[in-house]
KEDO-55635 format. One record per atom (N, C-alpha, C): residue number from 1; residue in one letter; atom name; x, y, z. Coordinates in nm, 3 decimals, decimal comma, always signed. Example, Ala and Ser with C-alpha at 12.3 -4.5 7.8 and 13.67 -1.06 7.14 Angstrom:
<koltor><pos>1</pos><code>A</code><site>N</site><c1>+1,319</c1><c2>-0,569</c2><c3>+0,780</c3></koltor>
<koltor><pos>1</pos><code>A</code><site>CA</site><c1>+1,230</c1><c2>-0,450</c2><c3>+0,780</c3></koltor>
<koltor><pos>1</pos><code>A</code><site>C</site><c1>+1,320</c1><c2>-0,330</c2><c3>+0,780</c3></koltor>
<koltor><pos>2</pos><code>S</code><site>N</site><c1>+1,285</c1><c2>-0,225</c2><c3>+0,708</c3></koltor>
<koltor><pos>2</pos><code>S</code><site>CA</site><c1>+1,367</c1><c2>-0,106</c2><c3>+0,714</c3></koltor>
<koltor><pos>2</pos><code>S</code><site>C</site><c1>+1,290</c1><c2>+0,003</c2><c3>+0,787</c3></koltor>
END
This chain:
<koltor><pos>1</pos><code>X</code><site>N</site><c1>-0,903</c1><c2>-0,546</c2><c3>+1,486</c3></koltor>
<koltor><pos>1</pos><code>X</code><site>CA</site><c1>-0,772</c1><c2>-0,610</c2><c3>+1,482</c3></koltor>
<koltor><pos>1</pos><code>X</code><site>C</site><c1>-0,669</c1><c2>-0,511</c2><c3>+1,427</c3></koltor>
<koltor><pos>2</pos><code>X</code><site>N</site><c1>-0,559</c1><c2>-0,497</c2><c3>+1,496</c3></koltor>
<koltor><pos>2</pos><code>X</code><site>CA</site><c1>-0,454</c1><c2>-0,404</c2><c3>+1,456</c3></koltor>
<koltor><pos>2</pos><code>X</code><site>C</site><c1>-0,372</c1><c2>-0,463</c2><c3>+1,341</c3></koltor>
<koltor><pos>3</pos><code>X</code><site>N</site><c1>-0,326</c1><c2>-0,374</c2><c3>+1,255</c3></koltor>
<koltor><pos>3</pos><code>X</code><site>CA</site><c1>-0,241</c1><c2>-0,415</c2><c3>+1,143</c3></koltor>
<koltor><pos>3</pos><code>X</code><site>C</site><c1>-0,096</c1><c2>-0,405</c2><c3>+1,187</c3></koltor>
<koltor><pos>4</pos><code>X</code><site>N</site><c1>-0,020</c1><c2>-0,508</c2><c3>+1,161</c3></koltor>
<koltor><pos>4</pos><code>X</code><site>CA</site><c1>+0,121</c1><c2>-0,515</c2><c3>+1,197</c3></koltor>
<koltor><pos>4</pos><code>X</code><site>C</site><c1>+0,202</c1><c2>-0,423</c2><c3>+1,106</c3></koltor>
<koltor><pos>5</pos><code>X</code><site>N</site><c1>+0,272</c1><c2>-0,325</c2><c3>+1,162</c3></koltor>
<koltor><pos>5</pos><code>X</code><site>CA</site><c1>+0,353</c1><c2>-0,234</c2><c3>+1,079</c3></koltor>
<koltor><pos>5</pos><code>X</code><site>C</site><c1>+0,457</c1><c2>-0,307</c2><c3>+0,992</c3></koltor>
<koltor><pos>6</pos><code>X</code><site>N</site><c1>+0,508</c1><c2>-0,418</c2><c3>+1,041</c3></koltor>
<koltor><pos>6</pos><code>X</code><site>CA</site><c1>+0,604</c1><c2>-0,495</c2><c3>+0,961</c3></koltor>
<koltor><pos>6</pos><code>X</code><site>C</site><c1>+0,536</c1><c2>-0,555</c2><c3>+0,839</c3></koltor>
<koltor><pos>7</pos><code>X</code><site>N</site><c1>+0,410</c1><c2>-0,596</c2><c3>+0,854</c3></koltor>
<koltor><pos>7</pos><code>X</code><site>CA</site><c1>+0,335</c1><c2>-0,650</c2><c3>+0,741</c3></koltor>
<koltor><pos>7</pos><code>X</code><site>C</site><c1>+0,312</c1><c2>-0,540</c2><c3>+0,637</c3></koltor>
<koltor><pos>8</pos><code>X</code><site>N</site><c1>+0,283</c1><c2>-0,420</c2><c3>+0,683</c3></koltor>
<koltor><pos>8</pos><code>X</code><site>CA</site><c1>+0,264</c1><c2>-0,306</c2><c3>+0,592</c3></koltor>
<koltor><pos>8</pos><code>X</code><site>C</site><c1>+0,393</c1><c2>-0,281</c2><c3>+0,515</c3></koltor>
<koltor><pos>9</pos><code>X</code><site>N</site><c1>+0,505</c1><c2>-0,276</c2><c3>+0,586</c3></koltor>
<koltor><pos>9</pos><code>X</code><site>CA</site><c1>+0,634</c1><c2>-0,251</c2><c3>+0,521</c3></koltor>
<koltor><pos>9</pos><code>X</code><site>C</site><c1>+0,667</c1><c2>-0,361</c2><c3>+0,421</c3></koltor>
<koltor><pos>10</pos><code>X</code><site>N</site><c1>+0,644</c1><c2>-0,486</c2><c3>+0,459</c3></koltor>
<koltor><pos>10</pos><code>X</code><site>CA</site><c1>+0,673</c1><c2>-0,598</c2><c3>+0,366</c3></koltor>
<koltor><pos>10</pos><code>X</code><site>C</site><c1>+0,585</c1><c2>-0,590</c2><c3>+0,243</c3></koltor>
<koltor><pos>11</pos><code>X</code><site>N</site><c1>+0,457</c1><c2>-0,561</c2><c3>+0,262</c3></koltor>
<koltor><pos>11</pos><code>X</code><site>CA</site><c1>+0,365</c1><c2>-0,551</c2><c3>+0,149</c3></koltor>
<koltor><pos>11</pos><code>X</code><site>C</site><c1>+0,405</c1><c2>-0,437</c2><c3>+0,056</c3></koltor>
<koltor><pos>12</pos><code>X</code><site>N</site><c1>+0,443</c1><c2>-0,323</c2><c3>+0,114</c3></koltor>
<koltor><pos>12</pos><code>X</code><site>CA</site><c1>+0,489</c1><c2>-0,210</c2><c3>+0,032</c3></koltor>
<koltor><pos>12</pos><code>X</code><site>C</site><c1>+0,616</c1><c2>-0,248</c2><c3>-0,044</c3></koltor>
<koltor><pos>13</pos><code>X</code><site>N</site><c1>+0,709</c1><c2>-0,313</c2><c3>+0,025</c3></koltor>
<koltor><pos>13</pos><code>X</code><site>CA</site><c1>+0,833</c1><c2>-0,359</c2><c3>-0,040</c3></koltor>
<koltor><pos>13</pos><code>X</code><site>C</site><c1>+0,801</c1><c2>-0,451</c2><c3>-0,158</c3></koltor>
<koltor><pos>14</pos><code>X</code><site>N</site><c1>+0,712</c1><c2>-0,545</c2><c3>-0,135</c3></koltor>
<koltor><pos>14</pos><code>X</code><site>CA</site><c1>+0,677</c1><c2>-0,642</c2><c3>-0,240</c3></koltor>
<koltor><pos>14</pos><code>X</code><site>C</site><c1>+0,618</c1><c2>-0,571</c2><c3>-0,362</c3></koltor>
<koltor><pos>15</pos><code>X</code><site>N</site><c1>+0,526</c1><c2>-0,478</c2><c3>-0,339</c3></koltor>
<koltor><pos>15</pos><code>X</code><site>CA</site><c1>+0,465</c1><c2>-0,407</c2><c3>-0,452</c3></koltor>
<koltor><pos>15</pos><code>X</code><site>C</site><c1>+0,569</c1><c2>-0,323</c2><c3>-0,526</c3></koltor>
<koltor><pos>16</pos><code>X</code><site>N</site><c1>+0,653</c1><c2>-0,254</c2><c3>-0,453</c3></koltor>
<koltor><pos>16</pos><code>X</code><site>CA</site><c1>+0,756</c1><c2>-0,171</c2><c3>-0,516</c3></koltor>
<koltor><pos>16</pos><code>X</code><site>C</site><c1>+0,855</c1><c2>-0,258</c2><c3>-0,593</c3></koltor>
<koltor><pos>17</pos><code>X</code><site>N</site><c1>+0,896</c1><c2>-0,369</c2><c3>-0,535</c3></koltor>
<koltor><pos>17</pos><code>X</code><site>CA</site><c1>+0,990</c1><c2>-0,460</c2><c3>-0,603</c3></koltor>
<koltor><pos>17</pos><code>X</code><site>C</site><c1>+0,930</c1><c2>-0,516</c2><c3>-0,731</c3></koltor>
<koltor><pos>18</pos><code>X</code><site>N</site><c1>+0,801</c1><c2>-0,551</c2><c3>-0,724</c3></koltor>
<koltor><pos>18</pos><code>X</code><site>CA</site><c1>+0,737</c1><c2>-0,614</c2><c3>-0,839</c3></koltor>
<koltor><pos>18</pos><code>X</code><site>C</site><c1>+0,692</c1><c2>-0,515</c2><c3>-0,946</c3></koltor>
<koltor><pos>19</pos><code>X</code><site>N</site><c1>+0,636</c1><c2>-0,400</c2><c3>-0,903</c3></koltor>
<koltor><pos>19</pos><code>X</code><site>CA</site><c1>+0,574</c1><c2>-0,307</c2><c3>-0,997</c3></koltor>
<koltor><pos>19</pos><code>X</code><site>C</site><c1>+0,653</c1><c2>-0,177</c2><c3>-1,019</c3></koltor>
<koltor><pos>20</pos><code>X</code><site>N</site><c1>+0,756</c1><c2>-0,153</c2><c3>-0,940</c3></koltor>
<koltor><pos>20</pos><code>X</code><site>CA</site><c1>+0,834</c1><c2>-0,031</c2><c3>-0,957</c3></koltor>
<koltor><pos>20</pos><code>X</code><site>C</site><c1>+0,749</c1><c2>+0,094</c2><c3>-0,938</c3></koltor>
<koltor><pos>21</pos><code>X</code><site>N</site><c1>+0,759</c1><c2>+0,186</c2><c3>-1,032</c3></koltor>
<koltor><pos>21</pos><code>X</code><site>CA</site><c1>+0,689</c1><c2>+0,314</c2><c3>-1,022</c3></koltor>
<koltor><pos>21</pos><code>X</code><site>C</site><c1>+0,537</c1><c2>+0,299</c2><c3>-1,028</c3></koltor>
<koltor><pos>22</pos><code>X</code><site>N</site><c1>+0,487</c1><c2>+0,191</c2><c3>-1,083</c3></koltor>
<koltor><pos>22</pos><code>X</code><site>CA</site><c1>+0,342</c1><c2>+0,173</c2><c3>-1,091</c3></koltor>
<koltor><pos>22</pos><code>X</code><site>C</site><c1>+0,285</c1><c2>+0,111</c2><c3>-0,963</c3></koltor>
<koltor><pos>23</pos><code>X</code><site>N</site><c1>+0,370</c1><c2>+0,087</c2><c3>-0,864</c3></koltor>
<koltor><pos>23</pos><code>X</code><site>CA</site><c1>+0,324</c1><c2>+0,027</c2><c3>-0,739</c3></koltor>
<koltor><pos>23</pos><code>X</code><site>C</site><c1>+0,215</c1><c2>+0,112</c2><c3>-0,672</c3></koltor>
<koltor><pos>24</pos><code>X</code><site>N</site><c1>+0,227</c1><c2>+0,244</c2><c3>-0,685</c3></koltor>
<koltor><pos>24</pos><code>X</code><site>CA</site><c1>+0,128</c1><c2>+0,332</c2><c3>-0,625</c3></koltor>
<koltor><pos>24</pos><code>X</code><site>C</site><c1>-0,010</c1><c2>+0,309</c2><c3>-0,686</c3></koltor>
<koltor><pos>25</pos><code>X</code><site>N</site><c1>-0,016</c1><c2>+0,295</c2><c3>-0,817</c3></koltor>
<koltor><pos>25</pos><code>X</code><site>CA</site><c1>-0,145</c1><c2>+0,271</c2><c3>-0,883</c3></koltor>
<koltor><pos>25</pos><code>X</code><site>C</site><c1>-0,199</c1><c2>+0,133</c2><c3>-0,846</c3></koltor>
<koltor><pos>26</pos><code>X</code><site>N</site><c1>-0,114</c1><c2>+0,034</c2><c3>-0,838</c3></koltor>
<koltor><pos>26</pos><code>X</code><site>CA</site><c1>-0,157</c1><c2>-0,100</c2><c3>-0,798</c3></koltor>
<koltor><pos>26</pos><code>X</code><site>C</site><c1>-0,214</c1><c2>-0,096</c2><c3>-0,656</c3></koltor>
<koltor><pos>27</pos><code>X</code><site>N</site><c1>-0,147</c1><c2>-0,024</c2><c3>-0,567</c3></koltor>
<koltor><pos>27</pos><code>X</code><site>CA</site><c1>-0,195</c1><c2>-0,012</c2><c3>-0,429</c3></koltor>
<koltor><pos>27</pos><code>X</code><site>C</site><c1>-0,330</c1><c2>+0,059</c2><c3>-0,425</c3></koltor>
<koltor><pos>28</pos><code>X</code><site>N</site><c1>-0,348</c1><c2>+0,160</c2><c3>-0,508</c3></koltor>
<koltor><pos>28</pos><code>X</code><site>CA</site><c1>-0,478</c1><c2>+0,229</c2><c3>-0,515</c3></koltor>
<koltor><pos>28</pos><code>X</code><site>C</site><c1>-0,588</c1><c2>+0,134</c2><c3>-0,561</c3></koltor>
<koltor><pos>29</pos><code>X</code><site>N</site><c1>-0,557</c1><c2>+0,054</c2><c3>-0,660</c3></koltor>
<koltor><pos>29</pos><code>X</code><site>CA</site><c1>-0,654</c1><c2>-0,042</c2><c3>-0,711</c3></koltor>
<koltor><pos>29</pos><code>X</code><site>C</site><c1>-0,691</c1><c2>-0,145</c2><c3>-0,604</c3></koltor>
<koltor><pos>30</pos><code>X</code><site>N</site><c1>-0,593</c1><c2>-0,189</c2><c3>-0,527</c3></koltor>
<koltor><pos>30</pos><code>X</code><site>CA</site><c1>-0,621</c1><c2>-0,285</c2><c3>-0,420</c3></koltor>
<koltor><pos>30</pos><code>X</code><site>C</site><c1>-0,711</c1><c2>-0,223</c2><c3>-0,314</c3></koltor>
<koltor><pos>31</pos><code>X</code><site>N</site><c1>-0,688</c1><c2>-0,097</c2><c3>-0,281</c3></koltor>
<koltor><pos>31</pos><code>X</code><site>CA</site><c1>-0,771</c1><c2>-0,028</c2><c3>-0,182</c3></koltor>
<koltor><pos>31</pos><code>X</code><site>C</site><c1>-0,913</c1><c2>-0,010</c2><c3>-0,235</c3></koltor>
<koltor><pos>32</pos><code>X</code><site>N</site><c1>-0,926</c1><c2>+0,027</c2><c3>-0,361</c3></koltor>
<koltor><pos>32</pos><code>X</code><site>CA</site><c1>-1,059</c1><c2>+0,043</c2><c3>-0,421</c3></koltor>
<koltor><pos>32</pos><code>X</code><site>C</site><c1>-1,135</c1><c2>-0,089</c2><c3>-0,422</c3></koltor>
<koltor><pos>33</pos><code>X</code><site>N</site><c1>-1,066</c1><c2>-0,196</c2><c3>-0,456</c3></koltor>
<koltor><pos>33</pos><code>X</code><site>CA</site><c1>-1,129</c1><c2>-0,329</c2><c3>-0,461</c3></koltor>
<koltor><pos>33</pos><code>X</code><site>C</site><c1>-1,177</c1><c2>-0,370</c2><c3>-0,321</c3></koltor>
<koltor><pos>34</pos><code>X</code><site>N</site><c1>-1,095</c1><c2>-0,349</c2><c3>-0,221</c3></koltor>
<koltor><pos>34</pos><code>X</code><site>CA</site><c1>-1,133</c1><c2>-0,384</c2><c3>-0,083</c3></koltor>
<koltor><pos>34</pos><code>X</code><site>C</site><c1>-1,251</c1><c2>-0,299</c2><c3>-0,038</c3></koltor>
<koltor><pos>35</pos><code>X</code><site>N</site><c1>-1,253</c1><c2>-0,174</c2><c3>-0,078</c3></koltor>
<koltor><pos>35</pos><code>X</code><site>CA</site><c1>-1,363</c1><c2>-0,084</c2><c3>-0,042</c3></koltor>
<koltor><pos>35</pos><code>X</code><site>C</site><c1>-1,494</c1><c2>-0,130</c2><c3>-0,107</c3></koltor>
<koltor><pos>36</pos><code>X</code><site>N</site><c1>-1,486</c1><c2>-0,164</c2><c3>-0,234</c3></koltor>
<koltor><pos>36</pos><code>X</code><site>CA</site><c1>-1,607</c1><c2>-0,209</c2><c3>-0,306</c3></koltor>
<koltor><pos>36</pos><code>X</code><site>C</site><c1>-1,664</c1><c2>-0,337</c2><c3>-0,247</c3></koltor>
<koltor><pos>37</pos><code>X</code><site>N</site><c1>-1,578</c1><c2>-0,426</c2><c3>-0,203</c3></koltor>
<koltor><pos>37</pos><code>X</code><site>CA</site><c1>-1,626</c1><c2>-0,553</c2><c3>-0,149</c3></koltor>
<koltor><pos>37</pos><code>X</code><site>C</site><c1>-1,666</c1><c2>-0,543</c2><c3>-0,002</c3></koltor>
<koltor><pos>38</pos><code>X</code><site>N</site><c1>-1,633</c1><c2>-0,430</c2><c3>+0,060</c3></koltor>
<koltor><pos>38</pos><code>X</code><site>CA</site><c1>-1,669</c1><c2>-0,413</c2><c3>+0,201</c3></koltor>
<koltor><pos>38</pos><code>X</code><site>C</site><c1>-1,581</c1><c2>-0,492</c2><c3>+0,297</c3></koltor>
<koltor><pos>39</pos><code>X</code><site>N</site><c1>-1,465</c1><c2>-0,531</c2><c3>+0,251</c3></koltor>
<koltor><pos>39</pos><code>X</code><site>CA</site><c1>-1,371</c1><c2>-0,607</c2><c3>+0,334</c3></koltor>
<koltor><pos>39</pos><code>X</code><site>C</site><c1>-1,288</c1><c2>-0,508</c2><c3>+0,415</c3></koltor>
<koltor><pos>40</pos><code>X</code><site>N</site><c1>-1,337</c1><c2>-0,473</c2><c3>+0,533</c3></koltor>
<koltor><pos>40</pos><code>X</code><site>CA</site><c1>-1,275</c1><c2>-0,369</c2><c3>+0,613</c3></koltor>
<koltor><pos>40</pos><code>X</code><site>C</site><c1>-1,132</c1><c2>-0,401</c2><c3>+0,659</c3></koltor>
<koltor><pos>41</pos><code>X</code><site>N</site><c1>-1,102</c1><c2>-0,523</c2><c3>+0,702</c3></koltor>
<koltor><pos>41</pos><code>X</code><site>CA</site><c1>-0,963</c1><c2>-0,553</c2><c3>+0,738</c3></koltor>
<koltor><pos>41</pos><code>X</code><site>C</site><c1>-0,869</c1><c2>-0,539</c2><c3>+0,618</c3></koltor>
<koltor><pos>42</pos><code>X</code><site>N</site><c1>-0,912</c1><c2>-0,586</c2><c3>+0,502</c3></koltor>
<koltor><pos>42</pos><code>X</code><site>CA</site><c1>-0,829</c1><c2>-0,574</c2><c3>+0,382</c3></koltor>
<koltor><pos>42</pos><code>X</code><site>C</site><c1>-0,816</c1><c2>-0,427</c2><c3>+0,341</c3></koltor>
<koltor><pos>43</pos><code>X</code><site>N</site><c1>-0,923</c1><c2>-0,351</c2><c3>+0,359</c3></koltor>
<koltor><pos>43</pos><code>X</code><site>CA</site><c1>-0,918</c1><c2>-0,208</c2><c3>+0,327</c3></koltor>
<koltor><pos>43</pos><code>X</code><site>C</site><c1>-0,820</c1><c2>-0,136</c2><c3>+0,418</c3></koltor>
<koltor><pos>44</pos><code>X</code><site>N</site><c1>-0,824</c1><c2>-0,166</c2><c3>+0,546</c3></koltor>
<koltor><pos>44</pos><code>X</code><site>CA</site><c1>-0,729</c1><c2>-0,105</c2><c3>+0,641</c3></koltor>
<koltor><pos>44</pos><code>X</code><site>C</site><c1>-0,586</c1><c2>-0,132</c2><c3>+0,597</c3></koltor>
<koltor><pos>45</pos><code>X</code><site>N</site><c1>-0,555</c1><c2>-0,257</c2><c3>+0,566</c3></koltor>
<koltor><pos>45</pos><code>X</code><site>CA</site><c1>-0,420</c1><c2>-0,293</c2><c3>+0,523</c3></koltor>
<koltor><pos>45</pos><code>X</code><site>C</site><c1>-0,385</c1><c2>-0,223</c2><c3>+0,392</c3></koltor>
<koltor><pos>46</pos><code>X</code><site>N</site><c1>-0,477</c1><c2>-0,225</c2><c3>+0,297</c3></koltor>
<koltor><pos>46</pos><code>X</code><site>CA</site><c1>-0,450</c1><c2>-0,165</c2><c3>+0,166</c3></koltor>
<koltor><pos>46</pos><code>X</code><site>C</site><c1>-0,424</c1><c2>-0,015</c2><c3>+0,178</c3></koltor>
<koltor><pos>47</pos><code>X</code><site>N</site><c1>-0,499</c1><c2>+0,053</c2><c3>+0,262</c3></koltor>
<koltor><pos>47</pos><code>X</code><site>CA</site><c1>-0,479</c1><c2>+0,197</c2><c3>+0,280</c3></koltor>
<koltor><pos>47</pos><code>X</code><site>C</site><c1>-0,346</c1><c2>+0,227</c2><c3>+0,349</c3></koltor>
<koltor><pos>48</pos><code>X</code><site>N</site><c1>-0,308</c1><c2>+0,143</c2><c3>+0,443</c3></koltor>
<koltor><pos>48</pos><code>X</code><site>CA</site><c1>-0,179</c1><c2>+0,162</c2><c3>+0,509</c3></koltor>
<koltor><pos>48</pos><code>X</code><site>C</site><c1>-0,064</c1><c2>+0,137</c2><c3>+0,412</c3></koltor>
<koltor><pos>49</pos><code>X</code><site>N</site><c1>-0,077</c1><c2>+0,036</c2><c3>+0,328</c3></koltor>
<koltor><pos>49</pos><code>X</code><site>CA</site><c1>+0,026</c1><c2>+0,008</c2><c3>+0,228</c3></koltor>
<koltor><pos>49</pos><code>X</code><site>C</site><c1>+0,033</c1><c2>+0,123</c2><c3>+0,127</c3></koltor>
<koltor><pos>50</pos><code>X</code><site>N</site><c1>-0,082</c1><c2>+0,171</c2><c3>+0,084</c3></koltor>
<koltor><pos>50</pos><code>X</code><site>CA</site><c1>-0,087</c1><c2>+0,284</c2><c3>-0,008</c3></koltor>
<koltor><pos>50</pos><code>X</code><site>C</site><c1>-0,016</c1><c2>+0,405</c2><c3>+0,053</c3></koltor>
<koltor><pos>51</pos><code>X</code><site>N</site><c1>-0,044</c1><c2>+0,435</c2><c3>+0,177</c3></koltor>
<koltor><pos>51</pos><code>X</code><site>CA</site><c1>+0,019</c1><c2>+0,547</c2><c3>+0,246</c3></koltor>
<koltor><pos>51</pos><code>X</code><site>C</site><c1>+0,170</c1><c2>+0,528</c2><c3>+0,256</c3></koltor>
<koltor><pos>52</pos><code>X</code><site>N</site><c1>+0,213</c1><c2>+0,407</c2><c3>+0,285</c3></koltor>
<koltor><pos>52</pos><code>X</code><site>CA</site><c1>+0,356</c1><c2>+0,377</c2><c3>+0,296</c3></koltor>
<koltor><pos>52</pos><code>X</code><site>C</site><c1>+0,426</c1><c2>+0,396</c2><c3>+0,162</c3></koltor>
<koltor><pos>53</pos><code>X</code><site>N</site><c1>+0,365</c1><c2>+0,352</c2><c3>+0,055</c3></koltor>
<koltor><pos>53</pos><code>X</code><site>CA</site><c1>+0,424</c1><c2>+0,369</c2><c3>-0,078</c3></koltor>
<koltor><pos>53</pos><code>X</code><site>C</site><c1>+0,431</c1><c2>+0,517</c2><c3>-0,114</c3></koltor>
<koltor><pos>54</pos><code>X</code><site>N</site><c1>+0,324</c1><c2>+0,590</c2><c3>-0,084</c3></koltor>
<koltor><pos>54</pos><code>X</code><site>CA</site><c1>+0,324</c1><c2>+0,735</c2><c3>-0,110</c3></koltor>
<koltor><pos>54</pos><code>X</code><site>C</site><c1>+0,436</c1><c2>+0,803</c2><c3>-0,031</c3></koltor>
<koltor><pos>55</pos><code>X</code><site>N</site><c1>+0,451</c1><c2>+0,764</c2><c3>+0,096</c3></koltor>
<koltor><pos>55</pos><code>X</code><site>CA</site><c1>+0,554</c1><c2>+0,823</c2><c3>+0,181</c3></koltor>
<koltor><pos>55</pos><code>X</code><site>C</site><c1>+0,693</c1><c2>+0,796</c2><c3>+0,123</c3></koltor>
<koltor><pos>56</pos><code>X</code><site>N</site><c1>+0,716</c1><c2>+0,673</c2><c3>+0,081</c3></koltor>
<koltor><pos>56</pos><code>X</code><site>CA</site><c1>+0,846</c1><c2>+0,637</c2><c3>+0,027</c3></koltor>
<koltor><pos>56</pos><code>X</code><site>C</site><c1>+0,875</c1><c2>+0,710</c2><c3>-0,104</c3></koltor>
<koltor><pos>57</pos><code>X</code><site>N</site><c1>+0,775</c1><c2>+0,718</c2><c3>-0,190</c3></koltor>
<koltor><pos>57</pos><code>X</code><site>CA</site><c1>+0,798</c1><c2>+0,785</c2><c3>-0,318</c3></koltor>
<koltor><pos>57</pos><code>X</code><site>C</site><c1>+0,820</c1><c2>+0,935</c2><c3>-0,298</c3></koltor>
<koltor><pos>58</pos><code>X</code><site>N</site><c1>+0,752</c1><c2>+0,994</c2><c3>-0,202</c3></koltor>
<koltor><pos>58</pos><code>X</code><site>CA</site><c1>+0,772</c1><c2>+1,136</c2><c3>-0,172</c3></koltor>
<koltor><pos>58</pos><code>X</code><site>C</site><c1>+0,913</c1><c2>+1,158</c2><c3>-0,118</c3></koltor>
<koltor><pos>59</pos><code>X</code><site>N</site><c1>+0,955</c1><c2>+1,073</c2><c3>-0,026</c3></koltor>
<koltor><pos>59</pos><code>X</code><site>CA</site><c1>+1,090</c1><c2>+1,084</c2><c3>+0,031</c3></koltor>
<koltor><pos>59</pos><code>X</code><site>C</site><c1>+1,195</c1><c2>+1,066</c2><c3>-0,078</c3></koltor>
<koltor><pos>60</pos><code>X</code><site>N</site><c1>+1,170</c1><c2>+0,973</c2><c3>-0,168</c3></koltor>
<koltor><pos>60</pos><code>X</code><site>CA</site><c1>+1,265</c1><c2>+0,945</c2><c3>-0,276</c3></koltor>
<koltor><pos>60</pos><code>X</code><site>C</site><c1>+1,275</c1><c2>+1,064</c2><c3>-0,370</c3></koltor>
<koltor><pos>61</pos><code>X</code><site>N</site><c1>+1,164</c1><c2>+1,129</c2><c3>-0,398</c3></koltor>
<koltor><pos>61</pos><code>X</code><site>CA</site><c1>+1,165</c1><c2>+1,242</c2><c3>-0,491</c3></koltor>
<koltor><pos>61</pos><code>X</code><site>C</site><c1>+1,228</c1><c2>+1,367</c2><c3>-0,428</c3></koltor>
<koltor><pos>62</pos><code>X</code><site>N</site><c1>+1,239</c1><c2>+1,369</c2><c3>-0,296</c3></koltor>
<koltor><pos>62</pos><code>X</code><site>CA</site><c1>+1,300</c1><c2>+1,483</c2><c3>-0,226</c3></koltor>
<koltor><pos>62</pos><code>X</code><site>C</site><c1>+1,450</c1><c2>+1,468</c2><c3>-0,211</c3></koltor>
<koltor><pos>63</pos><code>X</code><site>N</site><c1>+1,506</c1><c2>+1,358</c2><c3>-0,257</c3></koltor>
<koltor><pos>63</pos><code>X</code><site>CA</site><c1>+1,652</c1><c2>+1,338</c2><c3>-0,245</c3></koltor>
<koltor><pos>63</pos><code>X</code><site>C</site><c1>+1,729</c1><c2>+1,421</c2><c3>-0,343</c3></koltor>
END
């Protein structure tokens, strides 16, 4: 099942809005948790959200 890019963006927005600079660590924890439980769809989403947050923070730091 494909992950909706809009869902990834919304999830990244939500984490950043709620956790600010610690959103990256929260996203890492979510990916680790999904990996440990073997929930592959959740892992796919978590890794995409993690990547999106990393991308945004990198872009922000380059301003």
